[in-house]
NUPA-620879 format. One line per 2 residues: number of its first residue (from 1); their letters; for each residue x, y, z of N, C-alpha, C, O. Coordinates in nm, 4 decimals, padded with zeros to 6 digits. Layout:
BEGIN
NUM	A	X Y Z X Y Z X Y Z X Y Z ~ ...
END
This chain:
BEGIN
1	MA	01.8286 -00.2926 -00.5072 01.8228 -00.4674 -00.4387 01.8566 -00.3885 -00.3031 01.9367 -00.2953 -00.2963 ~ 01.7701 -00.4497 -00.1783 01.7993 -00.4087 -00.0520 01.9367 -00.5218 00.0022 01.9656 -00.6382 -00.0255
3	RQ	01.9929 -00.4229 00.0859 02.1004 -00.4803 00.1531 02.0959 -00.5572 00.2655 02.0005 -00.5702 00.3422 ~ 02.1811 -00.5970 00.2704 02.1748 -00.7546 00.3803 02.1543 -00.6794 00.5574 02.2144 -00.5734 00.5752
5	SK	02.0953 -00.7206 00.6435 02.0938 -00.6626 00.7442 02.1965 -00.6995 00.8686 02.2271 -00.8142 00.9011 ~ 02.2370 -00.5941 00.9228 02.3257 -00.6228 01.0112 02.2895 -00.6919 01.1512 02.3678 -00.7271 01.2394
7	HP	02.1465 -00.7020 01.1477 02.0925 -00.7693 01.2707 02.0455 -00.9148 01.2200 02.0063 -00.9385 01.1058 ~ 02.0574 -01.0187 01.3365 01.9872 -01.1267 01.2677 01.8340 -01.1416 01.3011 01.7680 -01.0893 01.3908
9	EE	01.7993 -01.2255 01.2055 01.6648 -01.2423 01.1745 01.5963 -01.2778 01.3387 01.4935 -01.2371 01.3928 ~ 01.6585 -01.3314 01.3655 01.6040 -01.3654 01.5349 01.5577 -01.2297 01.5992 01.4529 -01.1804 01.6410
11	FR	01.6709 -01.1999 01.5872 01.6862 -01.0508 01.6862 01.5483 -00.9439 01.6079 01.4656 -00.8817 01.6746 ~ 01.5531 -00.9455 01.4906 01.4555 -00.8448 01.4092 01.2852 -00.8731 01.4614 01.1939 -00.7970 01.4934
13	RQ	01.2993 -01.0308 01.4499 01.1422 -01.0731 01.5061 01.1180 -01.0782 01.6458 01.0040 -01.0829 01.6920 ~ 01.2317 -01.0774 01.7217 01.2013 -01.0242 01.8584 01.1508 -00.9177 01.9101 01.0612 -00.9000 01.9926
15	AA	01.2493 -00.8174 01.8260 01.2484 -00.6879 01.8931 01.0848 -00.6347 01.8183 01.0125 -00.5729 01.8964 ~ 01.0490 -00.6493 01.7254 00.9211 -00.6426 01.6762 00.8031 -00.7230 01.7585 00.6969 -00.6638 01.7776
17	AL	00.8212 -00.8615 01.8091 00.7821 -00.9111 01.9030 00.7057 -00.8345 02.0279 00.5944 -00.8312 02.0804 ~ 00.8841 -00.7533 02.0468 00.8380 -00.6597 02.1684 00.7326 -00.5359 02.1694 00.6620 -00.4901 02.2592
19	VL	00.7476 -00.5062 02.0552 00.6685 -00.3892 02.0495 00.5140 -00.4065 02.0250 00.4339 -00.3215 02.0639 ~ 00.4712 -00.5355 01.9500 00.3576 -00.5965 01.9480 00.3082 -00.6355 02.0869 00.2092 -00.5878 02.1422
21	DS	00.3742 -00.7104 02.1265 00.3386 -00.7619 02.2494 00.3318 -00.7126 02.3851 00.2508 -00.7523 02.4687 ~ 00.4397 -00.6050 02.4074 00.4064 -00.5458 02.5004 00.3555 -00.3896 02.5340 00.3639 -00.3267 02.6395
23	GR	00.3012 -00.3519 02.4079 00.2370 -00.2543 02.3863 00.3120 -00.0972 02.4128 00.2525 00.0087 02.4325 ~ 00.4390 -00.1166 02.4072 00.5667 -00.0404 02.4058 00.5509 00.0294 02.2723 00.4928 -00.0355 02.1854
25	SI	00.6110 00.2023 02.2291 00.6133 00.2405 02.1404 00.7348 00.1990 02.0677 00.8319 00.1483 02.1238 ~ 00.7251 00.2259 01.9198 00.8362 00.1800 01.8413 00.9668 00.2579 01.8855 01.0783 00.2228 01.9241
27	RD	00.9101 00.3676 01.8650 01.0462 00.4796 01.9455 01.1388 00.4191 02.0718 01.2554 00.3867 02.0491 ~ 01.0773 00.4047 02.2141 01.0921 00.3682 02.3215 01.1663 00.2494 02.2975 01.2876 00.2546 02.3177
29	VA	01.0916 00.0941 02.2396 01.1746 -00.0154 02.1957 01.3215 00.0187 02.1336 01.4285 -00.0224 02.1785 ~ 01.3029 00.1022 02.0219 01.4204 00.1430 01.9216 01.5539 00.1920 02.0015 01.6691 00.1506 01.9889
31	RE	01.5073 00.2833 02.0794 01.5828 00.3486 02.1850 01.6705 00.2561 02.2700 01.7935 00.2604 02.2715 ~ 01.5909 00.1691 02.3432 01.6355 00.0724 02.4044 01.7432 00.0022 02.3306 01.8590 00.0013 02.3724
33	LG	01.7074 -00.0547 02.2246 01.7850 -00.1886 02.1720 01.9076 -00.1435 02.0643 02.0039 -00.2117 02.0293 ~ 01.8656 00.0192 02.0159 02.0072 00.0771 02.0162 01.9817 00.0664 01.8625 02.0798 00.0447 01.7913
35	VN	01.8491 00.0806 01.8005 01.8467 00.0561 01.6523 01.7380 00.1585 01.6177 01.6517 00.1887 01.7000 ~ 01.7445 00.2225 01.4691 01.6771 00.3172 01.4164 01.5333 00.3076 01.4027 01.4822 00.2069 01.3538
37	HE	01.4706 00.3980 01.4396 01.2940 00.3809 01.4967 01.2355 00.3348 01.3386 01.1691 00.2311 01.3365 ~ 01.2501 00.3833 01.2504 01.1987 00.3121 01.1323 01.2567 00.1847 01.0809 01.1926 00.1088 01.0082
39	TL	01.3664 00.1647 01.1157 01.3903 -00.0276 01.0969 01.3095 -00.0716 01.1618 01.2476 -00.1675 01.1158 ~ 01.2797 -00.0269 01.2797 01.2052 -00.0959 01.3991 01.0403 -00.1449 01.3245 00.9809 -00.2515 01.3085
41	RN	01.0105 00.0137 01.2906 00.8705 00.0031 01.2216 00.8406 -00.0896 01.1028 00.7373 -00.1508 01.0757 ~ 00.9832 -00.0823 01.0259 00.9604 -00.1587 00.9127 00.9433 -00.3276 00.9608 00.8523 -00.3864 00.9022
43	WV	01.0159 -00.4017 01.0528 01.0211 -00.4970 01.1348 00.8754 -00.5537 01.2066 00.8229 -00.6639 01.2221 ~ 00.8521 -00.4532 01.2307 00.6959 -00.4170 01.3046 00.6497 -00.4584 01.2142 00.6253 -00.5768 01.2375
45	DK	00.5976 -00.4124 01.0441 00.4946 -00.4111 00.9977 00.5298 -00.5732 00.9303 00.4400 -00.6500 00.8957 ~ 00.6632 -00.6023 00.9213 00.6455 -00.7570 00.8557 00.5774 -00.8338 00.9314 00.5016 -00.9196 00.8860
47	LR	00.6016 -00.8062 01.0967 00.5582 -00.8941 01.1484 00.3816 -00.9112 01.1799 00.3002 -01.0035 01.1826 ~ 00.3816 -00.8161 01.1933 00.1838 -00.7840 01.1769 00.1693 -00.8364 01.0351 00.0480 -00.8518 01.0209
49	QE	00.2154 -00.8627 00.9513 00.1710 -00.9090 00.8276 00.1783 -01.0550 00.8457 00.0777 -01.1215 00.8206 ~ 00.2774 -01.1077 00.8831 00.2663 -01.2336 00.9049 00.1802 -01.2869 01.0211 00.0951 -01.3733 00.9996
51	RA	00.1959 -01.2496 01.1114 00.0775 -01.2485 01.2079 -00.0913 -01.2899 01.1759 -00.1726 -01.3719 01.2185 ~ -00.0870 -01.1589 01.0555 -00.2367 -01.1820 00.9973 -00.2589 -01.2706 00.8994 -00.3506 -01.2608 00.8179
53	GG	-00.1308 -01.4096 00.9060 -00.1702 -01.5178 00.7869 -00.1096 -01.4538 00.6129 -00.1301 -01.5130 00.5069 ~ -00.0443 -01.3387 00.6270 -00.0049 -01.3048 00.4968 -00.0474 -01.2031 00.4151 00.0143 -01.1429 00.3273
55	QR	-00.2053 -01.1864 00.4701 -00.2412 -01.0851 00.4098 -00.2117 -00.9076 00.4798 -00.2088 -00.8803 00.5998 ~ -00.1939 -00.8145 00.3706 -00.1222 -00.6941 00.3760 -00.2843 -00.6411 00.3659 -00.3884 -00.6919 00.3242
57	GD	-00.2461 -00.5072 00.4291 -00.3852 -00.4447 00.4073 -00.3138 -00.3042 00.3669 -00.3974 -00.2148 00.3801 ~ -00.1984 -00.2568 00.3259 -00.1155 -00.1479 00.2546 -00.0590 -00.2147 00.0709 -00.0058 -00.3221 00.0430
59	LS	-00.0928 -00.1171 -00.0070 -00.0408 -00.1792 -00.1374 00.1147 -00.1267 -00.1165 00.1679 -00.0512 -00.0352 ~ 00.1535 -00.1908 -00.2108 00.3213 -00.1783 -00.2383 00.3086 -00.0568 -00.3263 00.1989 -00.0338 -00.3772
61	AD	00.4083 00.0213 -00.3482 00.4463 00.1248 -00.4218 00.3941 00.0880 -00.5709 00.3171 00.1643 -00.6292 ~ 00.4396 -00.0323 -00.6295 00.4375 -00.0581 -00.7658 00.2484 -00.0861 -00.7661 00.1783 -00.0387 -00.8555
63	ER	00.1952 -00.1635 -00.6586 00.0388 -00.1624 -00.6932 -00.0244 -00.0469 -00.6499 -00.1393 -00.0331 -00.6917 ~ 00.0291 00.0594 -00.5612 -00.0275 00.1852 -00.5603 -00.0213 00.2263 -00.7244 -00.1342 00.2354 -00.7724
65	AE	00.0721 00.2488 -00.8052 00.1009 00.3163 -00.9233 -00.0124 00.2586 -01.0188 -00.0820 00.3311 -01.0899 ~ -00.0228 00.1250 -01.0129 -00.1110 00.0681 -01.1247 -00.2601 00.0958 -01.0889 -00.3447 00.1092 -01.1773
67	LV	-00.2937 00.1052 -00.9346 -00.4160 00.1371 -00.9122 -00.4844 00.2900 -01.0029 -00.5805 00.3113 -01.0768 ~ -00.3412 00.3926 -00.9298 -00.3642 00.5416 -01.0226 -00.3789 00.5020 -01.1771 -00.4668 00.5562 -01.2442
69	RL	-00.3343 00.4530 -01.2061 -00.2650 00.3998 -01.3701 -00.4652 00.3730 -01.4023 -00.5384 00.4364 -01.4783 ~ -00.4963 00.2653 -01.3165 -00.6342 00.1818 -01.3766 -00.7590 00.2917 -01.3482 -00.8493 00.3171 -01.4279
71	RR	-00.7405 00.3516 -01.2114 -00.8688 00.4318 -01.2184 -00.8593 00.5642 -01.3046 -00.9632 00.6280 -01.3209 ~ -00.7196 00.6179 -01.3711 -00.7572 00.7221 -01.4783 -00.7617 00.6696 -01.5744 -00.8061 00.7530 -01.6533
73	QV	-00.7350 00.5344 -01.6507 -00.8187 00.4705 -01.7334 -00.9573 00.4723 -01.7514 -01.0249 00.4987 -01.8508 ~ -01.0020 00.4238 -01.5836 -01.1433 00.4335 -01.6025 -01.2376 00.5644 -01.6414 -01.3343 00.5751 -01.7168
75	AQ	-01.1667 00.6596 -01.5568 -01.2405 00.7668 -01.5643 -01.2333 00.8532 -01.7386 -01.3075 00.9353 -01.7925 ~ -01.0852 00.7728 -01.7892 -01.1210 00.8534 -01.9186 -01.2145 00.7565 -02.0240 -01.2550 00.7914 -02.1349
77	LE	-01.2340 00.6423 -01.9662 -01.3446 00.5446 -02.0439 -01.4850 00.5987 -02.0114 -01.5763 00.5858 -02.0929 ~ -01.5024 00.6585 -01.8939 -01.6497 00.6970 -01.8479 -01.6314 00.8291 -01.9339 -01.6921 00.8052 -02.0383
79	LE	-01.5856 00.9379 -01.9405 -01.5669 01.0285 -02.0172 -01.6035 01.0166 -02.1399 -01.7014 01.0808 -02.1781 ~ -01.5322 00.9306 -02.2301 -01.5311 00.8894 -02.3759 -01.7185 00.8382 -02.3887 -01.8087 00.8758 -02.4636
81	KE	-01.7129 00.7423 -02.2809 -01.8857 00.6863 -02.2780 -01.9882 00.8194 -02.3160 -02.0663 00.8380 -02.4093 ~ -01.9521 00.8949 -02.2076 -02.0624 01.0490 -02.1760 -02.0658 01.0895 -02.3195 -02.1698 01.1077 -02.3827
83	IL	-01.9342 01.1035 -02.3708 -01.9075 01.2006 -02.4907 -01.9994 01.1166 -02.6086 -02.0715 01.1799 -02.6857 ~ -01.9904 00.9872 -02.6134 -02.0444 00.8946 -02.7250 -02.2245 00.9274 -02.6693 -02.2961 00.9778 -02.7558
85	KK	-02.2693 00.9075 -02.5735 -02.3952 00.8863 -02.5406 -02.4662 01.0332 -02.5776 -02.5870 01.0482 -02.5956 ~ -02.3662 01.1368 -02.5847 -02.4158 01.2757 -02.5932 -02.4366 01.3241 -02.7998 -02.5122 01.3991 -02.8616
87	AA	-02.3029 01.2144 -02.8456 -02.2936 01.2138 -02.9813 -02.4583 01.1757 -03.0433 -02.5331 01.2439 -03.1133 ~ -02.4750 01.0435 -02.9866 -02.6049 00.9683 -03.0087 -02.7072 01.0411 -03.0244 -02.7607 01.0755 -03.1298
89	VF	-02.7358 01.0659 -02.9150 -02.8703 01.1648 -02.8744 -02.8447 01.2890 -03.0099 -02.9383 01.2949 -03.0896 ~ -02.7467 01.3668 -03.0314 -02.7241 01.4955 -03.1165 -02.7390 01.3876 -03.2595 -02.8539 01.3955 -03.3030
91	FA	-02.6801 01.3223 -03.3146 -02.7177 01.2506 -03.4387 -02.8608 01.1958 -03.4636 -02.9096 01.2099 -03.5757 ~ -02.9435 01.1227 -03.3468 -03.0575 01.0858 -03.3279 -03.1501 01.1929 -03.3883 -03.2451 01.1666 -03.4620
93	RE	-03.1151 01.3087 -03.3519 -03.2055 01.4019 -03.3510 -03.1828 01.4631 -03.5040 -03.2811 01.5021 -03.5670 ~ -03.0833 01.4681 -03.5466 -03.0410 01.5244 -03.6601 -03.1026 01.4193 -03.7531 -03.1745 01.4756 -03.8356
95	TE	-03.0998 01.2993 -03.7671 -03.1775 01.2323 -03.8554 -03.2992 01.2325 -03.8264 -03.3536 01.2164 -03.9357 ~ -03.3604 01.2386 -03.7667 -03.5193 01.2561 -03.7651 -03.5685 01.4319 -03.8493 -03.6741 01.4280 -03.9125
97	R	-03.5293 01.5042 -03.8478 -03.5110 01.6175 -03.9150 -03.5724 01.5970 -04.0838 -03.5652 01.6902 -04.1639
END
């Protein structure tokens, strides 16, 4: 569970907007405002997402894990399909004899 920020929402939004609208680096703005640059990076990412209409290019950790699981499952199914194809050819030849 995330802890509550010591900075008000309006401050976080303005700090993130300062980075996005001024073209200054996150580290520079964070230093000026006295906040951790990684914290400011999170605020900037959130504001970017909001400005993009809620569409997020990055996947969450849970989504990434699910994608990895699904890719492994697909790879396993493709391997099984290839094995079954080879078995079908083998048994087809055996029944012709």
